[in-house]
N, C-alpha and C positions, 0 to 999 in steps of 0.2 A: 504494500500500500504506500503510495507516494504522499509525502507531506504536502499539505495545502500551502500554497504560496501566500505570503503576506502582501496585502494590497493597501499601502498607505495612501490616503487621499490627501495630497498636498498640492497647493498651487502657489504661485507667486514666489516671494523670497524664501518661504519655507521649503519649497521644492529644491532649492539649491543645495540643501543638506544631503539629498540623495545623490546629486551630481558630484559633490565633493567626496562622498563615500565611494562612489564608483571610480573616481579618479585614483584614489588610494589603492583600490583593489586592482585596477588595471596596471598601475605602476609596479605593484608588488610582483606581478608576473614577469617583469623584465629580468633578464639574466644578471645584470650588475646593479640592481636596485640598492639604494642606500638604506632602505628599510623594507621589512616584509610585514604586511598586514594580513595575517591569516584570517582574522575575524571578518575583515571587509570582504575578502574573497569568499569565505563561507556564506556570508549573509547576502551578497549580491545574487547568489543562486536561489535564495529563499524569498526574494522580493519580486513581486509582480509589478514591474515598472519598465517603461520604454526608456532605456538609457542612451538612446541615439543622440539626444541633445548633448549629453556629457561627452559622448564619443567624438562629436564634431567640434567641441569647444576646447581647443588645445590651450588657449590663453588661460582659461579658467583652470584647467587641469594642471598646467605648469605652475600657476600660483599656489594651488592647493599642495602640490608636491614640495615646492620650495618652503612653504610655511611649515609643513609637516616635518621636514628634515631639520629645520632650525629649532622648532619647538621641542621635538623629540630629544635633540642634543641637550638643550637647556634643562629640560625636565629630568632626563637621565642623570645629568651632572648633579642636580639638586637631590634626587633620590639616592644616588651613590653616597652623598655626604650625609644624608638623613634617612637611613633605611627604614625607620619606623614612622615616617612622616604621614601627615594628612594632606592630600592634594584636593583642591577645589577647581574643577574645570568649568569655568563660567561660559555660558552660551555654547554648550557642548554639542548641540545638534545630534548627529549620529557618529560623533567622534569615537574612535576605537583605541585611543591612546592608552587607556588603562591596560588593555590586553597586550600592548607592546612594551609597556613600562613596568608591569607588575613584577615585583621581586619576591612575592609571597608574604610580604609584611606590611605594605602600605595600606592606608585607608584612602578611598577615592570617592569624591562626590561629584556628580554631574549635575549642573544647574542650568536650567533653561525654562522657557515658557511652558506652562502646563500642557498646551496642545502638542508641543514638541516632545515633552517627556512621555506623553501618552503613546506617540508613535515609537519612541525609543523603547518603552517597556514592552510594547507588542512585538518588537523585533528581538530584543536582547534578553529579557527575563532575568535581569541582574539582581543579585542579592549578596549577602556576606560583606566583604570588605569594599564592595563597590555599590554605591547608592545613588538614587536620583532625587532631585528636589525640583518640583514644578513651581517656579516662581520667577518673576522678572529679576534680572540681575541688578536692576536699579532699585529694587525693594530691599532695604537693609535687613528685613526679617529672615532672609535665607541664611544669614550668618548664625542665627540662633539654632538652626537645625544641624549645624556642623559640630561634630564632637572631635576635638583635637586630641591626637595621640602623639606621644614622643616629643622630643625637642627638635627644633629646626634651626639651622644656621647655614650661612653660606660660606 
């Protein structure tokens, strides 16, 4: 029995998170990629969506890849220095960074608008050391939901 595909109903700017997600999956299949996003590859296969827009938009894809490489390096450096830290990923969309950065000890929060978190939860089914918070990043109440672990320094 084949698993039913997830059909996220997104339009406008919210739809770009699917295109960014696809760009990371496509890049990860390249032979000499600077990162490998197994979660993005896995989930692209589970999402019922026409990725042809993302396939054609090389400028958007290149920007996503450049940003991913830079942020991954910065976050990896921070986690290496603070292996028991808490990370808050603001405006996370369908970001899969936790799955690339997880050292088995970090606590990770993904923060985004409630409608984005609903799509994320339908796709990822996250729990344990990775959590979601459905709230605007401009609402300071999100910080009250974060439980800090460990000491952090640069």
